[in-house]
N, C-alpha and C positions, 0 to 999 in steps of 0.2 A: 504494500500500500504506500502511495506517495505521502509525503509529509503533510500533515493537516493541523491547522491552528483552530481551536475550538473555544467558543464562549458558552458557558452554562447559564441557563436562566431558570430558576426555580425558587419559590418563596420558602421552601423547607431547607434549613441549614444542614440537617443530617442527611437528607437525600442528596443534596449537592456534594457533600463530603464523600458519600458512598459512590456516587457516579464518577466523581473525580478520581477516586482510588481505582476504579475499574479502568478508566481511560489511561491512567498513568502506567498501567501494566502493558499498554500497547506502545511499542518503540517509536512509532512514527506520528504519534498524537501528542500535541501540546495544548494544555488548557491555559489560555492566555488571560481569562477573566471570568468572574462569576457575577451574576445579576440576581437581585432579590425580587424583581418585578419586571414587567414588560417595558416600562419607561426607561429603567436603568439598562436593560438589554439593548434598547435602541441606541442609547448614548455610548455604551461600551463597543458596540459594533462600529459606530462611526469613528471611535477612537482607535480601536485595535485592528480593524479590517480583517476579521478572521475568515477562514474558508467555510466554516460551518457553525451554526447556532443550534444547540440542543435546548429547545424551548418548551417549558411546561405550558399546557393548554389553559390551566386555571390558576391565575395569580391575582392578587388584589390590585386595585387601581387599573392599570392597563393590562388586560389579559393577553395570553400568548397568541391568540388569533389576531387581535388587533395589532399587536406588536409586529407580528409576521407581515401583515398587510403593509404596514408602514416601512418595514425594512425592505421588502421586495420592491416597493415603489421607489424608495430612495436609492437602493443599491441592487439593481437587477441581477448582478452576478452572485449575490449572497445566497447561500443554501441553508434552509431551516428544516430541521427534523422536529416535529411536534412530539412531546412526551405526554402520556396520559395513562391513567389507571383503567380507562374504558376502551373497549375494542369494538364498539358498535359502528355500523356503517355510517351512521349520521355523524359521529365524531370524525371519522376518517375523511368524509366528504367535506366537512367544515374546514378541516386542516388543508386539504388540497385546494379548495376554493379560495382560501386565504393566501395561497401561494407557496405553501410548504412543499418541500421536495419529497417528504415522506412522513411516516407516522410510526412511532415506536412505543411499545408498552413499557411502563416504568419498571415492571418486574422482569425485564429482559436480563438474561445472564450475559456473561462475558462473551460467549460464542455468538449469541444473537447480536449483541452490540458490535462486535468485530465485523460480522457479516454486513450489518447495516452501513457501517463506516466504509468498508471496502467497496460496496456497491455505489455509495455516494462518491467515493474517490474516482471510480471508473467513469461515472457520469461526468464528473468535473473535468477529468482529463479529456474526455470525448468533446465536451463543449469547448475546451480550450483549443483543441485541434481544429474544430470547425471554425472558430473565430480566426485562427491563424490562416486557414485556407481562404476564408472570405477576404481577409486583408490582402493575400497574394492575388486573388482573383481581381480585386479592385485595381491592381497595377496593370492589368492587361488592357490593350486597346480592344474596341469592338471586334475588329477583324481577328485579333489573336484569340479572343473568346470563341469566335466561330470555328477557328482552326482547332482549338482544344476540344470543342464539342465533337467535331467530325473525326478527329484522331481517336477519340474515346469510343467511337462506333466501329473502329477497325478499318477505316478506309485508308487506301494508299495515298501518297502525296499527289499523284496524277489525278486520282479520283476526287480528292479535295479541291484541287485546282479547277477541275471541270465544274464541280458543284458551286464554287465561289466565283467562277468566271475570271480567273486569274492564271498566272503562270506557275508551273511546278517550282521554279526557282524561288518565286515569291513565297509560296507555301513553305518551302524548306526554311526560309529565313524566319517566317512567322513561327514555325514549329520550334526552331532553336530558341527564339525569344521566350516562347511559352515554357519550354523546359527549364530555362534559366530562371525566369520570374517565379515559377511554381516550385523551384528547387526539387524537381523530379529527376531521379537518376536513371529512370527507364520508362518506356512507354507503359509497361504494366503498372508502375507506380502512378503515372499520370492518369491512367484509367481509374484507378482506385480513388484518386483525388476527385476526379470528375463525378464519380458515383456519389461520393460523400457530399460534394457541393450541390448536387441535384437534390439530395435529401434535405439540406438545410437552406437552400435558396430555390424555391419552387419555380420562380419566374425563369431562372437560368435553364432549368430542365425543359420548360415549355419552349424556350427559344431554340435550344439545341435539337429538340425533337422536331420542331418546325423546319429547321434547316435541313435535317436529314430527310424529312418527308418531301420537301421541295426537290431535293436532289433525286430522290427515287422517282 
């Protein structure tokens, strides 16, 4: 699991101490701060910028659901796992609608807690990769985006040139620029990047599909 900085938010001191003790058994997890209510949690997140907040659903003053809404609105990259003693569908849906990334029962043992954090870390890594790819995509010219899309369908340079109404030499130049800007070391890697971009940028997928449909 990649390194993870965590803020704990719960109004029960003993529960926070017990949860912290569990987390400190994990080598890649660091508890950076503890909050006694939702308002303090929001402040601590703004101060410490953690990767994850473990947030009790029921706290005095600002409860966990409202605190989660505020955090997700102010810091879209933040991830919150709601903690509760209840496992009803209603509570789960309330947490998800508030913007939480997940829901964890307070009586979870170390194995369950570890699994939840590992899953969250994988999701966080995937989101980071998607963000990096979209930044690279943004450096491409419209024609380079066309070439990347058609390369990902398996077309040869001469076929791409015919589809775009240009020369094979020009396609080769665009293709080289795409490989460099996307930091792809092979066509196979570029295809994987294109597939991921299609999942996180639907409009790109429609444009590439349209280009291929027109060629065919």
